[in-house]
C-alpha positions as CSV (number, residue, x, y, z in Angstrom):
1,M,-64.5,7.7,17.6
2,T,-68.2,7.5,16.7
3,G,-67.3,6.3,13.2
4,F,-64.9,3.7,14.6
5,L,-67.5,2.3,16.9
6,A,-70.0,2.3,14.1
7,G,-67.6,0.3,12.0
8,L,-67.1,-2.2,14.7
9,F,-70.9,-2.6,15.1
10,V,-71.2,-3.1,11.4
11,A,-68.4,-5.6,11.5
12,A,-70.1,-7.6,14.3
13,L,-73.3,-8.1,12.4
14,P,-71.9,-10.2,9.6
15,L,-69.9,-12.2,12.0
16,L,-73.0,-13.1,14.0
17,A,-74.9,-13.8,10.8
18,A,-72.1,-16.0,9.4
19,G,-71.8,-17.7,12.8
20,F,-75.5,-18.6,12.9
21,W,-75.4,-19.8,9.3
22,L,-72.3,-21.9,9.9
23,G,-73.8,-23.3,13.1
24,R,-76.9,-24.5,11.2
25,R,-74.6,-26.2,8.6
26,T,-72.3,-27.9,11.1
27,A,-74.7,-28.6,14.0
28,R,-73.8,-31.8,15.8
29,P,-75.2,-33.5,18.9
30,R,-74.5,-31.8,22.2
31,S,-72.4,-34.7,23.4
32,S,-69.7,-34.0,20.8
33,L,-69.2,-30.5,22.0
34,G,-67.9,-31.4,25.4
35,G,-70.7,-29.4,27.1
36,L,-69.6,-26.1,25.6
37,G,-73.1,-24.9,24.8
38,T,-75.6,-25.4,22.0
39,P,-74.3,-26.3,18.5
40,V,-75.2,-22.8,17.3
41,E,-73.3,-21.2,20.2
42,H,-70.3,-23.4,19.6
43,A,-70.3,-22.6,15.9
44,T,-70.6,-18.9,16.6
45,F,-67.6,-19.1,18.9
46,Q,-65.6,-20.9,16.2
47,T,-66.7,-18.3,13.6
48,L,-65.6,-15.4,15.8
49,H,-62.3,-17.2,16.6
50,T,-61.6,-17.8,12.9
51,A,-62.5,-14.2,12.0
52,T,-60.1,-13.0,14.7
53,L,-57.3,-15.0,13.1
54,A,-58.1,-13.7,9.7
55,A,-58.2,-10.0,10.7
56,P,-54.4,-9.2,11.4
57,P,-53.2,-9.8,7.8
58,L,-56.1,-7.8,6.4
59,R,-55.2,-4.8,8.6
60,A,-52.0,-4.5,6.4
61,G,-54.1,-3.9,3.3
62,L,-55.0,-6.1,0.3
63,T,-51.8,-7.6,-1.2
64,E,-50.8,-11.1,-2.4
65,E,-49.2,-11.8,1.0
66,T,-52.1,-10.6,3.1
67,A,-54.6,-12.3,0.8
68,R,-52.7,-15.6,1.0
69,R,-52.5,-15.4,4.8
70,S,-56.2,-14.7,5.3
71,A,-57.8,-16.7,2.5
72,K,-57.7,-20.0,4.3
73,R,-59.5,-18.5,7.4
74,L,-62.1,-16.9,5.2
75,R,-62.8,-20.1,3.4
76,T,-63.2,-21.8,6.7
77,L,-65.5,-19.0,7.7
78,L,-67.8,-19.7,4.8
79,G,-67.3,-23.5,4.6
80,T,-66.9,-23.5,0.8
81,D,-65.0,-25.8,-1.6
82,A,-62.9,-22.8,-2.8
83,L,-62.4,-19.2,-2.2
84,C,-60.3,-16.5,-3.8
85,L,-59.4,-12.8,-3.2
86,T,-58.7,-10.5,-6.1
87,D,-57.8,-7.0,-6.9
88,H,-58.7,-5.3,-10.2
89,E,-56.0,-7.1,-12.1
90,S,-55.6,-10.6,-10.9
91,V,-56.4,-13.3,-8.4
92,L,-54.2,-12.5,-5.3
93,A,-54.8,-15.8,-3.5
94,W,-56.7,-19.0,-4.2
95,E,-57.7,-21.4,-1.4
96,G,-59.2,-24.8,-2.1
97,V,-60.0,-26.8,-5.3
98,G,-60.7,-25.7,-8.8
99,E,-57.8,-23.2,-9.2
100,H,-58.0,-23.7,-13.0
101,H,-61.0,-21.4,-12.9
102,R,-58.8,-18.3,-12.1
103,A,-58.9,-16.9,-15.6
104,E,-62.6,-17.4,-16.1
105,I,-63.4,-15.7,-12.8
106,M,-61.3,-12.7,-13.6
107,E,-63.1,-12.3,-17.0
108,R,-66.4,-12.4,-15.2
109,L,-65.4,-9.8,-12.5
110,A,-65.4,-6.8,-14.8
111,G,-69.0,-6.0,-14.0
112,P,-69.0,-6.4,-10.3
113,L,-65.7,-4.5,-9.9
114,E,-67.2,-1.7,-12.0
115,T,-70.5,-1.4,-10.3
116,G,-69.6,-2.6,-6.8
117,R,-72.6,-5.1,-6.9
118,G,-72.3,-8.7,-6.1
119,E,-73.5,-11.5,-8.3
120,A,-73.5,-15.3,-8.8
121,F,-72.8,-17.1,-12.0
122,Q,-72.3,-20.6,-13.3
123,L,-68.8,-21.7,-14.1
124,T,-67.9,-23.7,-17.3
125,C,-65.7,-26.7,-16.7
126,D,-64.9,-29.8,-18.8
127,L,-63.5,-31.8,-15.8
128,L,-66.2,-34.2,-14.6
129,D,-64.7,-34.5,-11.2
130,C,-64.4,-30.8,-10.5
131,P,-66.7,-29.9,-7.6
132,V,-66.6,-26.1,-8.4
133,R,-69.6,-25.2,-10.6
134,W,-70.9,-21.9,-9.2
135,A,-69.1,-18.7,-8.1
136,V,-70.5,-16.0,-5.8
137,V,-68.8,-12.6,-6.2
138,A,-68.9,-10.1,-3.3
139,P,-67.0,-6.8,-4.0
140,L,-64.6,-5.4,-1.3
141,T,-65.2,-1.6,-1.0
142,V,-63.5,1.1,1.1
143,D,-65.0,4.6,1.0
144,D,-67.2,3.7,-2.0
145,R,-64.2,2.5,-3.9
146,V,-64.0,-1.1,-5.0
147,H,-60.6,-2.5,-4.1
148,G,-61.2,-6.1,-5.3
149,A,-63.5,-9.0,-4.7
150,L,-64.1,-12.0,-2.5
151,V,-65.2,-15.0,-4.6
152,A,-66.7,-18.1,-3.0
153,C,-67.0,-21.2,-5.2
154,A,-69.4,-24.1,-4.6
155,P,-70.9,-27.2,-6.3
156,H,-74.3,-25.6,-6.8
157,E,-76.1,-22.3,-6.5
158,S,-77.1,-21.3,-3.0
159,A,-79.0,-18.2,-1.8
160,V,-77.5,-18.8,1.7
161,L,-74.0,-18.7,0.3
162,V,-74.7,-15.5,-1.6
163,R,-75.8,-13.8,1.6
164,A,-73.0,-15.2,3.7
165,A,-70.4,-14.2,1.2
166,G,-71.8,-10.7,1.1
167,E,-71.6,-10.4,4.9
168,V,-68.1,-11.8,5.1
169,A,-67.0,-9.4,2.3
170,R,-68.4,-6.5,4.4
171,W,-66.4,-7.6,7.3
172,V,-63.2,-7.8,5.1
173,S,-64.0,-4.4,3.8
174,V,-64.1,-3.0,7.3
175,Q,-60.7,-4.5,8.0
176,L,-59.4,-2.9,4.8
177,E,-60.9,0.4,5.8
178,L,-59.1,0.2,9.1
179,A,-55.9,-0.6,7.2
180,D,-56.5,2.5,5.1
181,L,-56.9,4.6,8.3
182,D,-53.7,3.1,9.7
183,Q,-51.8,4.1,6.6
184,S,-53.3,7.6,6.6
185,R,-52.3,7.9,10.3
186,T,-48.8,6.7,9.6
187,R,-48.4,9.2,6.7
188,L,-49.7,12.0,9.0
189,I,-47.2,11.2,11.8
190,E,-44.4,10.9,9.3
191,A,-45.4,14.3,7.9
192,E,-45.4,15.7,11.4
193,I,-41.9,14.4,12.0
194,K,-40.7,16.1,8.8
195,A,-42.4,19.3,9.9
196,L,-40.7,19.1,13.2
197,R,-37.3,18.6,11.6
198,A,-38.1,21.7,9.5
199,Q,-38.8,23.6,12.8
200,I,-35.2,22.9,14.1
201,S,-34.2,26.5,14.3
202,P,-32.1,27.7,11.4
203,H,-30.8,30.3,14.0
204,F,-29.6,27.4,16.2
205,I,-27.7,25.9,13.3
206,F,-26.2,29.2,12.2
207,N,-25.3,30.1,15.8
208,S,-23.7,26.7,16.4
209,L,-21.5,26.9,13.4
210,A,-20.6,30.5,14.3
211,V,-19.6,29.4,17.8
212,I,-17.5,26.5,16.3
213,A,-15.9,28.9,13.9
214,S,-14.9,31.3,16.8
215,F,-12.9,28.5,18.4
216,V,-11.1,27.4,15.3
217,R,-8.1,29.7,15.9
218,T,-8.2,30.3,19.6
219,D,-9.0,26.7,20.7
220,P,-8.8,24.2,17.8
221,E,-9.4,21.2,20.1
222,R,-12.6,22.8,21.5
223,A,-13.7,23.5,18.0
224,R,-13.2,19.9,17.0
225,E,-15.2,18.7,20.0
226,L,-18.1,21.0,19.2
227,L,-18.0,20.0,15.6
228,L,-18.4,16.4,16.6
229,E,-21.3,17.4,18.9
230,F,-23.0,19.2,16.0
231,A,-22.5,16.3,13.7
232,D,-23.9,13.8,16.2
233,F,-26.9,16.0,16.9
234,T,-27.8,16.6,13.3
235,R,-27.2,12.9,12.4
236,Y,-29.7,11.9,15.1
237,S,-32.3,14.6,14.2
238,F,-32.3,13.7,10.5
239,R,-32.1,9.9,10.7
240,R,-34.4,8.0,8.4
241,H,-35.1,4.8,10.2
242,G,-37.9,4.2,12.7
243,D,-40.6,6.3,14.3
244,F,-39.5,5.6,17.8
245,T,-36.4,5.7,19.9
246,T,-35.4,5.0,23.5
247,L,-35.2,7.6,26.3
248,A,-31.5,6.9,26.5
249,D,-31.0,7.9,22.8
250,E,-33.2,10.9,23.1
251,L,-31.3,12.2,26.2
252,H,-28.0,11.5,24.4
253,A,-29.1,13.8,21.5
254,I,-30.2,16.4,24.1
255,D,-26.8,16.3,25.6
256,H,-25.2,17.1,22.2
257,Y,-27.7,19.9,21.8
258,L,-27.0,21.4,25.2
259,A,-23.2,21.2,24.6
260,L,-23.6,23.5,21.6
261,V,-25.9,25.8,23.6
262,R,-23.5,26.0,26.5
263,A,-20.7,26.9,24.1
264,R,-22.7,29.9,23.0
265,F,-24.1,31.1,26.3
266,G,-21.3,30.0,28.6
267,D,-22.1,30.4,32.3
268,R,-25.4,32.0,31.7
269,L,-27.0,28.5,31.3
270,S,-27.0,25.8,34.0
271,V,-28.6,22.5,33.5
272,T,-29.6,19.8,36.1
273,L,-30.3,16.3,35.0
274,Q,-31.9,13.6,37.3
275,I,-32.4,10.5,35.4
276,A,-33.5,7.1,36.9
277,P,-31.5,4.4,35.2
278,E,-34.5,2.0,35.1
279,V,-36.4,4.3,32.6
280,L,-33.6,4.7,30.1
281,P,-34.9,1.7,27.9
282,V,-38.4,3.2,27.7
283,T,-39.5,3.8,24.1
284,L,-41.0,7.1,23.0
285,P,-41.8,8.9,19.7
286,F,-38.6,10.0,17.9
287,L,-37.7,13.7,18.5
288,C,-40.2,14.0,21.3
289,L,-38.2,15.5,24.1
290,Q,-35.5,17.5,22.3
291,P,-38.0,20.1,21.0
292,L,-39.2,20.6,24.6
293,V,-35.6,21.3,25.8
294,E,-35.1,23.6,22.9
295,N,-38.3,25.4,23.9
296,A,-37.0,25.7,27.5
297,V,-33.7,27.2,26.2
298,K,-35.5,29.7,24.0
299,H,-37.8,30.9,26.8
300,G,-35.1,30.7,29.5
301,L,-32.3,32.5,27.8
302,E,-33.2,34.5,24.7
303,G,-34.3,38.0,25.4
304,R,-32.7,37.9,28.9
305,T,-29.3,39.1,30.2
306,D,-29.2,37.2,33.5
307,N,-28.6,33.6,34.1
308,S,-31.1,30.8,33.5
309,H,-31.5,27.3,34.9
310,I,-33.1,24.3,33.2
311,S,-33.9,21.0,34.9
312,I,-34.6,17.7,33.2
313,T,-35.9,14.8,35.3
314,A,-37.0,11.3,34.3
315,Q,-38.5,9.2,37.1
316,D,-39.9,5.8,37.4
317,A,-43.7,6.0,38.1
318,G,-44.8,2.4,38.0
319,A,-46.2,1.6,34.6
320,E,-44.9,4.9,33.3
321,A,-41.8,7.1,33.0
322,L,-42.4,10.6,34.2
323,V,-40.4,13.2,32.3
324,V,-40.3,16.8,33.5
325,I,-38.6,19.7,31.7
326,E,-38.6,23.0,33.7
327,D,-37.1,26.4,33.1
328,D,-37.1,29.7,35.0
329,G,-37.6,31.8,32.0
330,V,-40.1,34.4,30.8
331,G,-43.1,32.0,30.6
332,M,-46.2,33.0,28.7
333,E,-49.9,33.7,29.1
334,P,-52.0,30.5,29.5
335,E,-54.2,31.7,26.7
336,V,-51.3,32.1,24.3
337,L,-50.2,28.6,25.3
338,R,-53.6,27.1,24.5
339,G,-53.5,28.8,21.1
340,I,-50.0,27.2,20.4
341,L,-51.2,23.8,21.4
342,A,-54.2,24.2,19.1
343,G,-51.8,24.7,16.2
344,G,-51.4,28.4,16.2
345,T,-48.2,30.5,16.4
346,S,-46.9,33.1,18.7
347,P,-44.2,35.8,18.5
348,S,-42.1,33.9,21.0
349,G,-42.2,30.7,19.0
350,G,-43.4,27.7,21.0
351,I,-41.0,25.4,19.2
352,G,-42.6,22.0,18.5
353,L,-45.0,22.1,21.5
354,S,-48.2,21.4,19.4
355,N,-46.3,18.8,17.3
356,V,-45.1,16.8,20.3
357,D,-48.4,17.1,22.1
358,E,-50.3,15.8,19.1
359,R,-47.9,12.9,18.5
360,L,-48.1,11.8,22.1
361,R,-51.9,11.8,22.0
362,Q,-51.9,9.8,18.7
363,V,-49.5,7.1,20.0
364,Y,-50.7,6.8,23.7
365,G,-54.2,8.3,23.8
366,D,-55.6,11.7,24.7
367,D,-54.8,11.3,28.4
368,H,-51.0,11.3,27.6
369,G,-50.8,14.7,26.1
370,L,-48.3,17.3,27.5
371,V,-49.2,18.9,30.8
372,I,-47.8,22.4,30.8
373,E,-47.8,24.9,33.7
374,T,-46.8,28.5,33.0
375,A,-47.5,32.1,33.6
376,V,-45.8,35.4,32.6
377,G,-42.6,35.6,34.5
378,A,-43.0,32.3,36.2
379,G,-41.1,30.0,33.7
380,M,-42.6,26.9,32.3
381,K,-42.9,23.3,33.5
382,I,-43.7,20.6,30.9
383,T,-44.6,17.0,32.0
384,A,-44.8,14.0,29.7
385,R,-46.1,10.6,30.9
386,L,-44.6,7.8,28.8
387,P,-46.1,4.3,29.2
388,K,-43.3,1.7,29.6
389,Y,-45.2,-0.6,27.3
390,Q,-47.6,0.2,24.5
391,P,-48.5,-2.4,21.8
392,G,-46.6,-1.7,18.6
393,V,-44.3,0.9,20.2
394,H,-40.7,-0.3,20.1
395,P,-37.3,1.2,19.0
396,D,-36.9,1.4,15.2
397,G,-40.6,0.4,14.9
398,G,-43.4,1.9,12.8
399,I,-46.5,3.7,13.9
400,P,-48.6,1.5,16.2
401,R,-52.0,0.5,15.1
402,A,-55.1,1.2,17.0
């Protein structure tokens, strides 16, 4: 978090500098501003507003599409006749006049892209009416790696433009760094989902198929029903689209899972569900609750000969959906639980607890991690608080950006 705040602070400095510079260039009498403050204050506001509009495309990385969508705003930010964004190979987007200078600029970028240092140079042009005579190159760097360059073009050499272009390039670099962090975070969560799928107990799959096989001769219809339950559950668990699902879909998958468990354990397992209809559309991370129910089954039944009860409730709690999964099983030592949540393992398993806890914190914030109450012989109660609305969180959607 300290690094993130530092990044925002660094990002704010070039905006203020660019705003002050733009204000000096575009200052007009107070009467033309409608009483919105001094010319410098008005120009600073316009600069910040323009930067805000340019930021979202850049948060997706540096591509032809994002460069095209942000170049116009960046050119407005600098007030130049032309501006282009490049990677190491080509000009991704050109905004303004003088586009015939594309090839010349790419030829002159070899040095700045190699060293990461900006420079200004005079352009050669045979067109008498071409207003573009000088180019200012400011490299775009992320983690000391040059990703491309911002090139501002003007009629003449200007020390102010050199400094302003450098500051705006730093701001663009911060956006690209945030995009890189977003992508890393997405890859991490996708890896965690794959790891969670790998944790789906092979014993559960083997036992389910064994139970289905046991009914093939004695009760073929029952075997057919269980086979469909198994197919639906595995299809949901290994689906490839979207990082999020609805509470209704997750509970539906849990119902398939419990049908297979009941077929194995019979009357030894009883399940109570209390679901408020209004929370069924709430969106949550994919495969978020099923591992918790599997954990309840594991600790509630395995290793015991008597009956076990599991309750699953989902209640409307204002801005949140409150989901509670509780079993009356063997429980565990709080210290062992803390070790599991920290990423450790235990002889009794702890299926998916740390994975689900970490994903909830990544998506909703640290105050939305799992709340777990347990003790040896006292069962386990797991509470998850799911916000009804979170920016970027929607069914079939990707990982939300911070």
